[in-house]
C-alpha positions in Angstrom: 23.2 72.2 12.5 23.4 69.3 10.1 24.5 67.0 12.9 21.5 68.1 15.0 19.1 67.4 12.2 20.8 64.1 11.5 20.6 63.1 15.2 16.9 64.1 15.3 16.1 62.1 12.2 18.0 59.1 13.6 16.1 59.4 16.8 12.7 59.5 15.1 13.6 56.6 12.8 14.6 54.4 15.8 11.4 55.5 17.6 9.3 54.6 14.5 10.9 51.2 14.2 10.5 50.4 17.8 6.8 51.4 17.6 6.3 49.0 14.7 8.0 46.1 16.5 5.7 44.0 18.4 7.1 42.4 21.5 5.9 38.8 21.9 6.1 37.2 25.3 8.5 34.2 25.4 6.5 31.1 24.6 7.8 27.7 25.5 8.9 25.7 22.5 8.4 22.5 24.4 5.0 20.9 24.0 3.5 18.4 26.3 4.0 14.8 25.2 0.3 14.3 24.8 0.2 17.3 22.5 3.1 16.0 20.5 1.5 12.6 20.1 -1.7 14.2 19.1 0.1 16.2 16.4 1.9 13.1 15.2 -1.4 11.2 15.2 -3.1 14.0 13.1 -0.2 14.1 10.7 0.1 10.4 10.1 -3.7 9.9 9.9 -3.9 12.6 7.2 -1.0 11.2 5.2 -2.4 7.7 5.3 -6.0 8.6 4.8 -7.2 7.0 8.0 -9.8 8.5 10.3 -8.2 10.0 13.4 -10.4 8.1 15.7 -9.1 4.9 14.1 -5.4 5.6 14.8 -4.7 4.1 18.2 -1.5 2.3 17.5 1.1 4.9 16.7 3.9 2.3 16.5 2.0 0.7 13.6 1.7 4.0 11.7 5.3 5.0 12.4 6.5 1.6 11.1 4.4 1.9 7.9 5.4 5.5 7.3 9.1 4.5 7.6 8.7 1.8 5.0 6.6 3.8 2.4 8.3 3.8 -0.9 10.6 0.8 -0.2 10.9 -1.0 -3.6 9.3 -4.4 -4.2 11.5 -7.4 -4.6 10.2 -10.9 -4.6 11.9 -12.8 -1.8 13.4 -9.5 -0.4 13.3 -8.7 3.2 15.1 -5.4 3.6 14.8 -1.7 2.8 16.6 -2.4 -0.4 13.6 -4.4 -1.5 10.8 -6.4 0.2 7.8 -8.5 -0.8 4.4 -8.5 0.8 4.8 -11.4 3.2 8.2 -10.2 4.4 6.8 -6.7 5.0 4.0 -8.2 7.0 6.3 -10.5 9.0 8.6 -7.5 9.8 5.7 -5.3 10.8 4.3 -8.0 13.2 7.7 -8.5 14.7 8.5 -4.8 15.2 5.0 -3.6 16.1 3.3 -6.5 17.9 6.4 -8.5 19.0 5.1 -11.6 17.2 7.2 -13.8 15.0 4.7 -14.9 12.3 5.3 -17.2 9.3 7.0 -15.9 6.1 4.5 -17.0 3.4 1.1 -15.4 3.0 -0.7 -18.8 2.7 1.1 -20.0 5.9 0.2 -16.8 7.7 -3.5 -17.4 6.7 -3.3 -20.7 8.7 -2.5 -18.6 11.8 -5.6 -16.3 11.7 -9.3 -16.5 12.4 -11.2 -15.2 9.4 -12.7 -11.7 9.8 -15.3 -10.2 7.5 -14.4 -7.0 5.6 -16.8 -5.0 7.7 -15.3 -6.3 10.9 -11.7 -5.5 10.2 -9.7 -3.6 12.9 -6.4 -1.8 12.8 -3.6 -4.4 12.6 -5.7 -7.2 11.1 -4.4 -8.9 8.0 -6.0 -8.7 4.6 -5.6 -11.6 2.1 -6.0 -11.5 -1.7 -6.2 -14.1 -4.4 -4.8 -12.2 -7.3 -5.0 -14.2 -10.6 -4.8 -17.4 -8.5 -6.9 -19.9 -6.7 -4.8 -19.6 -3.7 -3.7 -16.7 -1.5 -1.1 -14.7 -3.3 -1.0 -11.3 -1.5 -1.2 -10.0 2.0 -1.4 -6.6 3.7 -2.1 -5.0 7.1 -5.4 -3.2 7.7 -5.0 0.4 8.9 -8.6 1.5 9.2 -11.1 3.4 6.9 -10.8 0.6 4.3 -7.1 1.3 3.8 -4.2 -1.1 4.1 -0.4 -1.1 3.9 1.4 -3.7 1.7 4.4 -4.3 -0.5 3.0 -4.1 -4.0 4.8 -4.2 -7.3 5.1 -0.4 -7.0 6.7 -0.8 -3.6 5.5 -0.4 0.0 2.3 1.6 -0.3 -1.1 2.3 1.2 -4.1 1.3 -0.8 -7.8 1.1 -0.4 -9.9 -2.0 -0.3 -12.4 0.1 -2.3 -10.1 0.3 -5.3 -11.6 -1.8 -8.1 -8.5 -3.9 -8.3 -8.2 -4.8 -4.6 -11.9 -5.1 -4.2 -12.1 -7.6 -7.0 -9.3 -9.9 -5.6 -10.0 -9.5 -1.9 -10.4 -12.9 -0.3 -10.7 -12.5 3.5 -9.5 -10.6 6.5 -7.8 -12.3 9.4 -6.9 -11.7 13.0 -4.0 -13.6 14.5 -5.5 -16.4 16.6 -5.1 -16.1 20.4 -3.6 -19.6 20.5 -0.8 -18.5 18.1 -0.2 -15.3 20.0 0.2 -17.3 23.2 2.4 -19.9 21.5 4.5 -17.2 19.8 4.7 -15.2 23.0 5.9 -18.2 24.9 8.4 -19.0 22.1 9.7 -15.4 22.2 10.0 -15.6 26.0 11.9 -18.9 25.8 14.3 -17.5 23.2 14.9 -14.4 25.3 15.6 -16.6 28.4 18.3 -18.4 26.4 20.1 -15.2 25.4 
């Protein structure tokens, strides 16, 4: 009799557990590439504080994200330590396939000036910090935010911050003439390889 009662109790407990278990139809884990890019775009734009509508160049945002937190080192050009102009040069090389100059003042000679209100994603921002000449450079991301290698390391800052607002000099967009010249130079060096 004990066995019968135990069997009935076991039967009802299995029945109760199966009644509480919800069967979910198999959902595909794979998401469409467009949906994945949209999720990545949402994520990066939230982290970087840039409006979603402004994030069109995912390669730019991935590059910046990968370098965030890299320590600052004057004259440095690697993930062990990098300065502002080397960071800008590396970004333009990797994201835009352009080999720009290494010094922020020299880079300024390669751009056409752009007003702060006319800056677009990928434009350069120049600062005169405690100097009469350009002493700092960053890359505009949108929503008044820019990426740069500061003394605190690679970071995203706002042009609205009192410090950067005070020392902001001009924005700049790489001149078409330099893009063509650099593109031609890159093509010639690729042909030689």
